[in-house]
MMTF fields as JSON, N, C-alpha, C and O atoms, coordinates in Angstrom:
{
  "mmtfVersion": "1.0.0",
  "mmtfProducer": "UNKNOWN",
  "numBonds": 479,
  "numAtoms": 480,
  "numGroups": 120,
  "numChains": 1,
  "numModels": 1,
  "chainsPerModel": [1],
  "groupsPerChain": [120],
  "chainIdList": ["A"],
  "bondAtomList": [4, 2, 8, 6, 12, 10, 16, 14, 20, 18, 24, 22, 28, 26, 32, 30, 36, 34, 40, 38, 44, 42, 48, 46, 52, 50, 56, 54, 60, 58, 64, 62, 68, 66, 72, 70, 76, 74, 80, 78, 84, 82, 88, 86, 92, 90, 96, 94, 100, 98, 104, 102, 108, 106, 112, 110, 116, 114, 120, 118, 124, 122, 128, 126, 132, 130, 136, 134, 140, 138, 144, 142, 148, 146, 152, 150, 156, 154, 160, 158, 164, 162, 168, 166, 172, 170, 176, 174, 180, 178, 184, 182, 188, 186, 192, 190, 196, 194, 200, 198, 204, 202, 208, 206, 212, 210, 216, 214, 220, 218, 224, 222, 228, 226, 232, 230, 236, 234, 240, 238, 244, 242, 248, 246, 252, 250, 256, 254, 260, 258, 264, 262, 268, 266, 272, 270, 276, 274, 280, 278, 284, 282, 288, 286, 292, 290, 296, 294, 300, 298, 304, 302, 308, 306, 312, 310, 316, 314, 320, 318, 324, 322, 328, 326, 332, 330, 336, 334, 340, 338, 344, 342, 348, 346, 352, 350, 356, 354, 360, 358, 364, 362, 368, 366, 372, 370, 376, 374, 380, 378, 384, 382, 388, 386, 392, 390, 396, 394, 400, 398, 404, 402, 408, 406, 412, 410, 416, 414, 420, 418, 424, 422, 428, 426, 432, 430, 436, 434, 440, 438, 444, 442, 448, 446, 452, 450, 456, 454, 460, 458, 464, 462, 468, 466, 472, 470, 476, 474],
  "bondOrderList": [1, 1, 1, 1, 1, 1, 1, 1, 1, 1, 1, 1, 1, 1, 1, 1, 1, 1, 1, 1, 1, 1, 1, 1, 1, 1, 1, 1, 1, 1, 1, 1, 1, 1, 1, 1, 1, 1, 1, 1, 1, 1, 1, 1, 1, 1, 1, 1, 1, 1, 1, 1, 1, 1, 1, 1, 1, 1, 1, 1, 1, 1, 1, 1, 1, 1, 1, 1, 1, 1, 1, 1, 1, 1, 1, 1, 1, 1, 1, 1, 1, 1, 1, 1, 1, 1, 1, 1, 1, 1, 1, 1, 1, 1, 1, 1, 1, 1, 1, 1, 1, 1, 1, 1, 1, 1, 1, 1, 1, 1, 1, 1, 1, 1, 1, 1, 1, 1, 1],
  "groupList": [{"groupName": "MET", "atomNameList": ["N", "CA", "C", "O"], "elementList": ["N", "C", "C", "O"], "formalChargeList": [0, 0, 0, 0], "bondAtomList": [1, 0, 2, 1, 3, 2], "bondOrderList": [1, 1, 2], "singleLetterCode": "M", "chemCompType": "L-PEPTIDE LINKING"}, {"groupName": "ALA", "atomNameList": ["N", "CA", "C", "O"], "elementList": ["N", "C", "C", "O"], "formalChargeList": [0, 0, 0, 0], "bondAtomList": [1, 0, 2, 1, 3, 2], "bondOrderList": [1, 1, 2], "singleLetterCode": "A", "chemCompType": "L-PEPTIDE LINKING"}, {"groupName": "GLU", "atomNameList": ["N", "CA", "C", "O"], "elementList": ["N", "C", "C", "O"], "formalChargeList": [0, 0, 0, 0], "bondAtomList": [1, 0, 2, 1, 3, 2], "bondOrderList": [1, 1, 2], "singleLetterCode": "E", "chemCompType": "L-PEPTIDE LINKING"}, {"groupName": "GLY", "atomNameList": ["N", "CA", "C", "O"], "elementList": ["N", "C", "C", "O"], "formalChargeList": [0, 0, 0, 0], "bondAtomList": [1, 0, 2, 1, 3, 2], "bondOrderList": [1, 1, 2], "singleLetterCode": "G", "chemCompType": "PEPTIDE LINKING"}, {"groupName": "GLN", "atomNameList": ["N", "CA", "C", "O"], "elementList": ["N", "C", "C", "O"], "formalChargeList": [0, 0, 0, 0], "bondAtomList": [1, 0, 2, 1, 3, 2], "bondOrderList": [1, 1, 2], "singleLetterCode": "Q", "chemCompType": "L-PEPTIDE LINKING"}, {"groupName": "VAL", "atomNameList": ["N", "CA", "C", "O"], "elementList": ["N", "C", "C", "O"], "formalChargeList": [0, 0, 0, 0], "bondAtomList": [1, 0, 2, 1, 3, 2], "bondOrderList": [1, 1, 2], "singleLetterCode": "V", "chemCompType": "L-PEPTIDE LINKING"}, {"groupName": "SER", "atomNameList": ["N", "CA", "C", "O"], "elementList": ["N", "C", "C", "O"], "formalChargeList": [0, 0, 0, 0], "bondAtomList": [1, 0, 2, 1, 3, 2], "bondOrderList": [1, 1, 2], "singleLetterCode": "S", "chemCompType": "L-PEPTIDE LINKING"}, {"groupName": "CYS", "atomNameList": ["N", "CA", "C", "O"], "elementList": ["N", "C", "C", "O"], "formalChargeList": [0, 0, 0, 0], "bondAtomList": [1, 0, 2, 1, 3, 2], "bondOrderList": [1, 1, 2], "singleLetterCode": "C", "chemCompType": "L-PEPTIDE LINKING"}, {"groupName": "HIS", "atomNameList": ["N", "CA", "C", "O"], "elementList": ["N", "C", "C", "O"], "formalChargeList": [0, 0, 0, 0], "bondAtomList": [1, 0, 2, 1, 3, 2], "bondOrderList": [1, 1, 2], "singleLetterCode": "H", "chemCompType": "L-PEPTIDE LINKING"}, {"groupName": "THR", "atomNameList": ["N", "CA", "C", "O"], "elementList": ["N", "C", "C", "O"], "formalChargeList": [0, 0, 0, 0], "bondAtomList": [1, 0, 2, 1, 3, 2], "bondOrderList": [1, 1, 2], "singleLetterCode": "T", "chemCompType": "L-PEPTIDE LINKING"}, {"groupName": "ILE", "atomNameList": ["N", "CA", "C", "O"], "elementList": ["N", "C", "C", "O"], "formalChargeList": [0, 0, 0, 0], "bondAtomList": [1, 0, 2, 1, 3, 2], "bondOrderList": [1, 1, 2], "singleLetterCode": "I", "chemCompType": "L-PEPTIDE LINKING"}, {"groupName": "TRP", "atomNameList": ["N", "CA", "C", "O"], "elementList": ["N", "C", "C", "O"], "formalChargeList": [0, 0, 0, 0], "bondAtomList": [1, 0, 2, 1, 3, 2], "bondOrderList": [1, 1, 2], "singleLetterCode": "W", "chemCompType": "L-PEPTIDE LINKING"}, {"groupName": "ASN", "atomNameList": ["N", "CA", "C", "O"], "elementList": ["N", "C", "C", "O"], "formalChargeList": [0, 0, 0, 0], "bondAtomList": [1, 0, 2, 1, 3, 2], "bondOrderList": [1, 1, 2], "singleLetterCode": "N", "chemCompType": "L-PEPTIDE LINKING"}, {"groupName": "LEU", "atomNameList": ["N", "CA", "C", "O"], "elementList": ["N", "C", "C", "O"], "formalChargeList": [0, 0, 0, 0], "bondAtomList": [1, 0, 2, 1, 3, 2], "bondOrderList": [1, 1, 2], "singleLetterCode": "L", "chemCompType": "L-PEPTIDE LINKING"}, {"groupName": "LYS", "atomNameList": ["N", "CA", "C", "O"], "elementList": ["N", "C", "C", "O"], "formalChargeList": [0, 0, 0, 0], "bondAtomList": [1, 0, 2, 1, 3, 2], "bondOrderList": [1, 1, 2], "singleLetterCode": "K", "chemCompType": "L-PEPTIDE LINKING"}, {"groupName": "ASP", "atomNameList": ["N", "CA", "C", "O"], "elementList": ["N", "C", "C", "O"], "formalChargeList": [0, 0, 0, 0], "bondAtomList": [1, 0, 2, 1, 3, 2], "bondOrderList": [1, 1, 2], "singleLetterCode": "D", "chemCompType": "L-PEPTIDE LINKING"}, {"groupName": "PHE", "atomNameList": ["N", "CA", "C", "O"], "elementList": ["N", "C", "C", "O"], "formalChargeList": [0, 0, 0, 0], "bondAtomList": [1, 0, 2, 1, 3, 2], "bondOrderList": [1, 1, 2], "singleLetterCode": "F", "chemCompType": "L-PEPTIDE LINKING"}, {"groupName": "PRO", "atomNameList": ["N", "CA", "C", "O"], "elementList": ["N", "C", "C", "O"], "formalChargeList": [0, 0, 0, 0], "bondAtomList": [1, 0, 2, 1, 3, 2], "bondOrderList": [1, 1, 2], "singleLetterCode": "P", "chemCompType": "L-PEPTIDE LINKING"}, {"groupName": "ARG", "atomNameList": ["N", "CA", "C", "O"], "elementList": ["N", "C", "C", "O"], "formalChargeList": [0, 0, 0, 0], "bondAtomList": [1, 0, 2, 1, 3, 2], "bondOrderList": [1, 1, 2], "singleLetterCode": "R", "chemCompType": "L-PEPTIDE LINKING"}],
  "groupTypeList": [0, 1, 1, 1, 2, 2, 3, 4, 5, 5, 6, 7, 8, 9, 10, 2, 1, 11, 12, 2, 4, 13, 4, 14, 3, 12, 2, 6, 14, 14, 13, 5, 5, 5, 15, 16, 9, 1, 6, 11, 7, 1, 17, 7, 18, 16, 10, 6, 17, 16, 13, 1, 15, 0, 1, 14, 18, 13, 17, 2, 5, 9, 16, 13, 14, 5, 15, 5, 15, 2, 13, 14, 6, 5, 1, 4, 15, 11, 1, 5, 2, 1, 0, 17, 9, 16, 0, 16, 13, 14, 2, 3, 6, 10, 5, 15, 14, 5, 5, 3, 1, 18, 18, 2, 4, 13, 4, 4, 9, 5, 15, 14, 8, 14, 9, 6, 6, 1, 6, 1],
  "groupIdList": [1, 2, 3, 4, 5, 6, 7, 8, 9, 10, 11, 12, 13, 14, 15, 16, 17, 18, 19, 20, 21, 22, 23, 24, 25, 26, 27, 28, 29, 30, 31, 32, 33, 34, 35, 36, 37, 38, 39, 40, 41, 42, 43, 44, 45, 46, 47, 48, 49, 50, 51, 52, 53, 54, 55, 56, 57, 58, 59, 60, 61, 62, 63, 64, 65, 66, 67, 68, 69, 70, 71, 72, 73, 74, 75, 76, 77, 78, 79, 80, 81, 82, 83, 84, 85, 86, 87, 88, 89, 90, 91, 92, 93, 94, 95, 96, 97, 98, 99, 100, 101, 102, 103, 104, 105, 106, 107, 108, 109, 110, 111, 112, 113, 114, 115, 116, 117, 118, 119, 120],
  "secStructList": [7, 7, 4, 4, 4, 6, 6, 1, 3, 3, 3, 3, 7, 1, 2, 2, 2, 2, 2, 2, 2, 2, 2, 2, 2, 2, 2, 2, 6, 7, 3, 3, 3, 3, 3, 3, 3, 7, 6, 6, 7, 2, 2, 2, 2, 2, 2, 2, 2, 2, 2, 2, 2, 2, 2, 2, 2, 7, 6, 6, 3, 3, 3, 3, 3, 3, 3, 6, 6, 6, 1, 2, 2, 2, 2, 2, 2, 6, 6, 7, 7, 1, 1, 1, 3, 3, 3, 3, 3, 3, 6, 6, 3, 3, 3, 3, 3, 3, 3, 1, 1, 7, 2, 2, 2, 2, 2, 2, 2, 2, 2, 2, 2, 2, 2, 2, 2, 2, 6, 7],
  "xCoordList": [120.6, 119.157, 118.78, 119.319, 117.859, 117.443, 116.678, 115.843, 116.98, 116.335, 114.824, 114.073, 114.389, 112.958, 112.169, 110.976, 112.839, 112.132, 111.995, 111.151, 112.808, 112.719, 111.416, 111.057, 110.722, 109.547, 108.352, 107.519, 108.25, 107.031, 106.703, 107.55, 105.455, 105.018, 105.397, 105.03, 106.127, 106.576, 105.602, 105.449, 104.955, 104.031, 104.809, 105.646, 104.521, 105.171, 104.16, 103.154, 104.446, 103.505, 103.908, 103.119, 105.122, 105.57, 106.234, 106.653, 106.32, 106.995, 108.458, 109.02, 109.068, 110.475, 110.653, 111.575, 109.755, 109.824, 109.618, 110.304, 108.67, 108.38, 109.618, 110.024, 110.213, 111.398, 112.561, 113.293, 112.714, 113.8, 113.616, 114.566, 112.388, 112.118, 112.281, 112.783, 111.852, 111.972, 113.448, 113.853, 114.234, 115.672, 116.335, 117.143, 115.978, 116.525, 116.192, 117.034, 114.947, 114.491, 115.268, 115.648, 115.501, 116.261, 117.684, 118.21, 118.295, 119.689, 119.838, 120.844, 118.841, 118.95, 118.686, 119.013, 118.101, 117.719, 116.65, 116.4, 116.023, 114.939, 113.657, 113.511, 112.739, 111.403, 110.734, 110.781, 110.11, 109.375, 107.898, 107.539, 107.053, 105.607, 105.002, 105.141, 104.325, 103.714, 102.206, 101.573, 101.64, 100.204, 99.646, 99.867, 98.914, 98.233, 96.87, 96.041, 96.646, 95.49, 94.77, 95.231, 93.63, 92.91, 92.211, 91.73, 92.162, 91.589, 90.109, 89.613, 89.401, 87.958, 87.622, 86.453, 88.659, 88.467, 88.375, 89.365, 87.19, 86.977, 87.869, 88.466, 87.986, 88.883, 90.336, 91.076, 90.739, 92.109, 92.305, 93.34, 91.301, 91.382, 91.364, 92.015, 90.628, 90.536, 91.892, 92.265, 92.617, 93.876, 95.066, 96.106, 94.923, 96.033, 96.712, 97.94, 95.953, 96.608, 97.344, 98.381, 96.803, 97.451, 98.8, 99.79, 98.819, 100.055, 101.092, 102.269, 100.639, 101.535, 102.118, 103.293, 101.291, 101.742, 102.781, 103.784, 102.539, 103.498, 104.833, 105.897, 104.767, 105.982, 106.807, 108.035, 106.125, 106.824, 107.495, 108.627, 106.772, 107.278, 108.359, 109.172, 108.364, 109.252, 110.136, 109.924, 111.122, 111.982, 112.808, 113.355, 112.908, 113.67, 112.871, 113.387, 111.619, 110.773, 110.466, 110.194, 110.508, 110.165, 108.703, 108.277, 107.938, 106.525, 106.325, 106.665, 105.773, 105.5, 103.996, 103.286, 103.53, 102.111, 101.997, 102.656, 101.161, 100.932, 99.438, 98.654, 99.041, 97.642, 97.425, 98.072, 96.513, 96.328, 95.794, 95.984, 95.128, 94.635, 95.755, 95.771, 96.687, 97.814, 98.852, 99.384, 99.126, 100.121, 99.459, 99.742, 98.562, 97.797, 98.695, 98.413, 99.784, 100.651, 101.325, 101.521, 101.679, 102.296, 101.282, 101.6, 100.063, 99.006, 98.753, 98.537, 98.781, 98.58, 99.755, 99.562, 100.972, 102.17, 102.135, 102.603, 101.578, 101.559, 100.251, 100.018, 99.393, 98.123, 97.269, 96.692, 97.196, 96.383, 94.931, 94.617, 94.048, 92.648, 91.71, 90.554, 92.186, 91.331, 92.141, 93.357, 91.451, 92.133, 91.579, 90.376, 92.409, 93.864, 94.472, 93.952, 95.572, 96.388, 97.772, 98.357, 98.288, 99.624, 100.548, 100.296, 101.616, 102.616, 103.847, 104.266, 104.417, 105.6, 106.777, 106.754, 107.805, 108.946, 110.234, 110.473, 111.052, 112.395, 113.339, 113.214, 114.277, 115.278, 114.632, 115.124, 113.521, 112.879, 111.879, 111.231, 111.736, 110.788, 109.59, 109.723, 108.421, 107.217, 107.256, 107.326, 107.211, 107.259, 105.898, 105.666, 104.995, 103.674, 102.737, 103.157, 101.451, 100.438, 99.26, 98.85, 98.717, 97.499, 96.521, 96.853, 95.31, 94.288, 93.217, 92.686, 92.906, 91.881, 92.484, 93.668, 91.647, 92.094, 92.077, 91.26, 92.973, 93.021, 94.211, 95.332, 93.973, 95.049, 95.868, 97.098, 95.18, 95.896, 96.761, 97.922, 96.164, 96.907, 98.1, 99.168, 97.908, 98.978, 100.132, 101.3, 99.773, 100.775, 101.532, 102.759, 100.794, 101.41, 102.348, 103.43, 101.926, 102.741, 104.023, 105.093, 103.914, 105.107, 106.05, 107.251, 105.505, 106.327, 107.041, 108.213, 106.312, 106.874, 108.081, 109.09, 107.974, 109.022, 110.13, 111.25, 109.847, 110.895, 111.983, 113.145, 111.64, 112.633, 113.64, 114.814, 113.208, 114.137, 115.234, 116.275, 115.008, 116.044, 116.983, 118.08, 116.549, 117.336, 118.67, 119.624, 118.74, 119.964, 121.045, 122.188, 120.673, 121.637, 122.784, 123.671],
  "yCoordList": [79.527, 79.534, 80.649, 81.753, 80.359, 81.349, 82.48, 82.257, 83.684, 84.865, 84.835, 85.378, 84.206, 84.142, 83.413, 83.657, 82.525, 81.759, 82.541, 82.212, 83.56, 84.348, 85.131, 85.757, 85.096, 85.94, 85.534, 86.376, 84.261, 83.815, 82.393, 81.659, 82.029, 80.672, 79.803, 80.108, 78.731, 77.843, 76.668, 75.874, 76.57, 75.456, 74.238, 74.325, 73.103, 71.849, 71.026, 70.561, 70.856, 70.152, 68.709, 67.937, 68.334, 66.957, 66.46, 67.252, 65.152, 64.552, 65.012, 65.26, 65.123, 65.543, 66.964, 67.24, 67.851, 69.246, 69.307, 70.051, 68.519, 68.458, 67.997, 68.627, 66.887, 66.349, 67.338, 67.49, 68.004, 68.976, 70.152, 70.581, 70.667, 71.799, 71.388, 72.154, 70.173, 69.662, 69.537, 69.906, 69.016, 68.86, 70.218, 70.376, 71.191, 72.549, 73.123, 73.732, 72.915, 73.418, 72.794, 73.475, 71.493, 70.785, 71.318, 71.534, 71.527, 71.978, 73.422, 73.787, 74.242, 75.67, 75.936, 77.01, 74.97, 75.107, 76.185, 76.62, 76.611, 77.588, 76.885, 75.674, 77.666, 77.146, 76.947, 77.83, 75.78, 75.5, 75.348, 74.533, 76.145, 76.064, 75.459, 76.009, 74.316, 73.646, 73.822, 73.459, 74.387, 74.581, 73.447, 73.4, 72.526, 71.461, 72.013, 72.299, 72.158, 72.885, 72.085, 71.015, 72.609, 72.003, 73.114, 74.083, 72.963, 74.016, 74.249, 75.362, 73.218, 73.31, 73.808, 73.968, 74.047, 74.373, 75.891, 76.6, 76.39, 77.835, 78.424, 79.478, 77.789, 78.347, 78.432, 79.327, 77.495, 77.529, 78.78, 79.442, 79.094, 80.295, 81.548, 82.54, 81.506, 82.631, 82.937, 84.102, 81.908, 82.092, 82.324, 82.817, 81.975, 82.052, 83.432, 83.499, 84.534, 85.857, 86.209, 86.872, 85.764, 86.011, 85.298, 85.849, 84.073, 83.282, 83.948, 84.034, 84.416, 85.098, 86.358, 86.671, 87.073, 88.286, 87.944, 88.643, 86.875, 86.434, 86.064, 86.385, 85.385, 84.964, 86.186, 86.163, 87.249, 88.486, 89.131, 89.608, 89.135, 89.797, 88.981, 89.537, 87.661, 86.777, 85.936, 84.729, 86.553, 85.772, 84.721, 83.816, 84.825, 83.844, 82.555, 81.6, 82.531, 81.345, 80.843, 81.644, 79.525, 78.934, 78.514, 77.777, 78.984, 78.622, 77.732, 78.115, 76.546, 75.609, 75.35, 75.407, 75.067, 74.763, 73.433, 73.21, 72.552, 71.243, 71.067, 71.15, 70.824, 70.529, 69.043, 68.187, 68.747, 67.35, 66.454, 65.238, 67.044, 66.242, 65.952, 64.913, 66.896, 66.747, 65.763, 64.923, 65.886, 65.021, 64.226, 64.423, 63.316, 62.517, 61.74, 61.649, 61.177, 60.337, 61.156, 60.668, 62.405, 63.281, 63.576, 63.491, 63.922, 64.202, 62.986, 63.123, 61.787, 60.561, 60.314, 59.962, 60.504, 60.305, 61.209, 60.831, 62.394, 63.384, 63.37, 64.229, 62.388, 62.203, 63.465, 63.835, 64.119, 65.321, 64.899, 64.163, 65.372, 64.969, 66.132, 65.916, 67.362, 68.53, 69.607, 69.693, 70.429, 71.521, 72.85, 72.954, 73.861, 73.735, 73.183, 73.407, 72.463, 72.037, 72.626, 72.496, 73.27, 73.852, 73.066, 72.944, 72.537, 71.814, 72.704, 73.359, 72.718, 73.528, 72.588, 71.754, 72.73, 71.819, 72.551, 73.683, 71.862, 72.351, 71.182, 70.157, 71.337, 70.312, 68.94, 67.922, 68.942, 67.687, 67.137, 66.127, 67.78, 67.286, 68.215, 69.435, 67.623, 68.434, 68.997, 68.25, 70.327, 70.966, 71.533, 71.845, 71.665, 72.213, 71.983, 71.572, 72.255, 72.034, 72.949, 73.093, 73.565, 74.367, 73.839, 73.75, 73.488, 73.003, 74.074, 74.558, 74.437, 75.444, 76.786, 77.036, 77.649, 78.962, 79.958, 80.878, 79.767, 80.599, 81.55, 81.173, 82.761, 83.727, 83.996, 83.95, 84.277, 84.635, 83.48, 83.66, 82.289, 81.115, 80.82, 80.429, 81.01, 80.797, 81.772, 81.384, 83.042, 84.08, 83.788, 83.866, 83.459, 83.188, 81.987, 82.001, 80.952, 79.737, 80.005, 79.521, 80.777, 81.146, 81.962, 81.695, 82.952, 83.807, 82.988, 83.213, 82.044, 81.213, 80.412, 80.322, 79.831, 78.925, 79.595, 79.084, 80.721, 81.353, 81.957, 81.989, 82.434, 83.092, 82.12, 82.463, 80.915, 79.976, 79.504, 79.024, 79.637, 79.198, 80.348, 80.115, 81.581, 82.75, 82.847, 83.429, 82.286, 82.394, 81.402, 81.49, 80.459, 79.418, 79.997, 79.259],
  "zCoordList": [84.514, 84.322, 83.355, 83.43, 82.457, 81.463, 82.137, 83.014, 81.711, 82.292, 82.091, 82.901, 81.019, 80.712, 81.802, 81.982, 82.52, 83.549, 84.851, 85.684, 85.031, 86.256, 86.263, 85.265, 87.367, 87.515, 86.683, 86.347, 86.345, 85.671, 86.093, 86.601, 85.868, 86.167, 84.968, 83.833, 85.222, 84.148, 84.023, 84.951, 82.873, 82.631, 82.161, 81.262, 82.781, 82.391, 81.585, 82.121, 80.285, 79.422, 79.158, 78.612, 79.539, 79.333, 80.618, 81.462, 80.747, 81.903, 81.933, 83.0, 80.738, 80.656, 81.202, 81.971, 80.789, 81.249, 82.762, 83.461, 83.256, 84.687, 85.46, 86.437, 85.007, 85.686, 85.655, 86.632, 84.517, 84.369, 85.333, 85.988, 85.412, 86.313, 87.774, 88.597, 88.079, 89.445, 89.826, 90.929, 88.9, 89.104, 89.346, 90.262, 88.507, 88.647, 90.018, 90.678, 90.428, 91.724, 92.871, 93.824, 92.766, 93.804, 93.901, 94.993, 92.74, 92.715, 93.165, 93.773, 92.87, 93.199, 94.676, 95.182, 95.365, 96.772, 96.975, 98.1, 95.871, 95.955, 96.382, 96.223, 96.923, 97.179, 95.822, 94.965, 95.63, 94.399, 94.768, 95.618, 94.115, 94.324, 93.064, 91.972, 93.227, 92.079, 92.155, 93.146, 91.091, 90.973, 90.129, 88.919, 90.773, 90.031, 89.655, 90.519, 88.353, 87.857, 86.778, 86.382, 86.3, 85.182, 84.415, 85.002, 83.098, 82.255, 82.547, 82.372, 82.986, 83.241, 84.655, 85.005, 85.453, 86.874, 87.079, 86.901, 87.452, 87.642, 88.744, 88.523, 89.924, 90.954, 90.479, 90.887, 89.615, 89.072, 88.22, 88.298, 87.408, 86.56, 87.426, 87.099, 88.52, 89.438, 90.085, 90.218, 90.481, 91.218, 90.286, 90.723, 89.022, 88.078, 87.98, 88.036, 87.837, 87.769, 89.061, 89.03, 90.198, 91.491, 91.549, 92.032, 91.051, 91.017, 90.107, 90.455, 88.939, 87.994, 88.632, 88.443, 89.385, 90.065, 91.136, 91.276, 91.886, 92.909, 92.265, 92.794, 91.118, 90.42, 90.009, 90.08, 89.579, 89.196, 90.407, 90.329, 91.527, 92.736, 93.453, 94.191, 93.234, 93.996, 93.075, 92.958, 92.42, 91.522, 92.264, 91.633, 93.598, 94.38, 94.611, 95.192, 94.159, 94.272, 92.864, 91.97, 92.658, 91.366, 91.393, 92.282, 90.416, 90.312, 89.091, 87.971, 89.314, 88.227, 88.15, 89.154, 86.938, 86.74, 86.019, 85.003, 86.545, 85.933, 85.716, 86.662, 84.466, 84.151, 84.435, 83.832, 85.354, 85.792, 84.68, 84.72, 83.686, 82.569, 81.573, 80.913, 81.483, 80.564, 81.124, 80.399, 82.42, 83.072, 84.199, 85.38, 83.788, 84.766, 85.719, 86.914, 85.182, 86.017, 87.115, 88.229, 86.796, 87.812, 88.905, 90.091, 88.509, 89.491, 90.374, 91.578, 89.771, 90.55, 91.501, 92.664, 90.988, 91.817, 93.057, 94.131, 92.884, 93.963, 94.738, 95.589, 94.441, 95.15, 95.155, 96.178, 93.998, 93.874, 93.667, 92.731, 94.551, 94.487, 94.207, 93.843, 94.369, 94.144, 93.442, 93.607, 92.653, 91.977, 92.456, 92.693, 92.606, 92.516, 93.801, 94.894, 93.656, 94.796, 94.589, 93.514, 95.614, 95.556, 96.476, 97.675, 95.898, 96.681, 96.821, 95.867, 98.014, 98.299, 98.524, 99.429, 97.692, 97.741, 98.091, 97.669, 98.875, 99.169, 98.98, 99.65, 98.072, 97.807, 97.601, 98.089, 96.866, 96.498, 97.495, 97.22, 98.655, 99.655, 99.761, 99.665, 99.961, 100.155, 101.572, 102.548, 101.672, 102.99, 103.389, 104.557, 102.406, 102.714, 101.543, 100.462, 101.777, 100.743, 101.033, 102.185, 99.996, 100.121, 99.076, 97.895, 99.518, 98.588, 98.465, 99.464, 97.219, 96.97, 96.598, 96.824, 96.022, 95.55, 96.71, 96.738, 97.648, 98.853, 98.777, 99.115, 98.342, 98.11, 99.369, 99.338, 100.479, 101.714, 102.201, 102.567, 102.197, 102.673, 101.765, 102.236, 100.474, 99.502, 99.765, 99.805, 99.943, 100.199, 101.507, 101.553, 102.549, 103.859, 103.792, 104.377, 103.078, 102.997, 102.209, 102.578, 101.12, 100.351, 101.23, 101.277, 101.922, 102.796, 103.874, 104.174, 104.443, 105.514, 105.034, 105.733, 103.838, 103.364, 102.564, 102.524, 101.929, 101.099, 101.979, 101.574, 103.16, 104.016, 104.583, 104.728, 104.908, 105.538, 104.588, 105.036, 103.262, 102.334, 101.948, 101.441, 102.188, 101.765, 102.503, 101.987, 103.698, 104.498, 104.076, 104.524, 103.213, 102.788, 101.979, 101.55]
}
């Protein structure tokens, strides 16, 4: 894995990039947090720096960002109805979901799921 991807939120601008990041996440057995966002969404902009900070502090977690307008089919496949929506994945399965710019809930959910994979 490229060092540049450690500790940052990776934006997926194409279906190919999305699939590649998802595949990497599945293979690494790391917790993957997907931020479904939109450029026009104020709460998304509000939570974005918090997410970037979490990514820096938690290199053992993969953070992905998907713009729902850019990748409409992905948002539809994942039944995203509100922004921001955060999906938590482990080995390709959704293990949790947080809807809305809720910092505490986001932090708690990441903490809950990142520890269970660390023992693998």
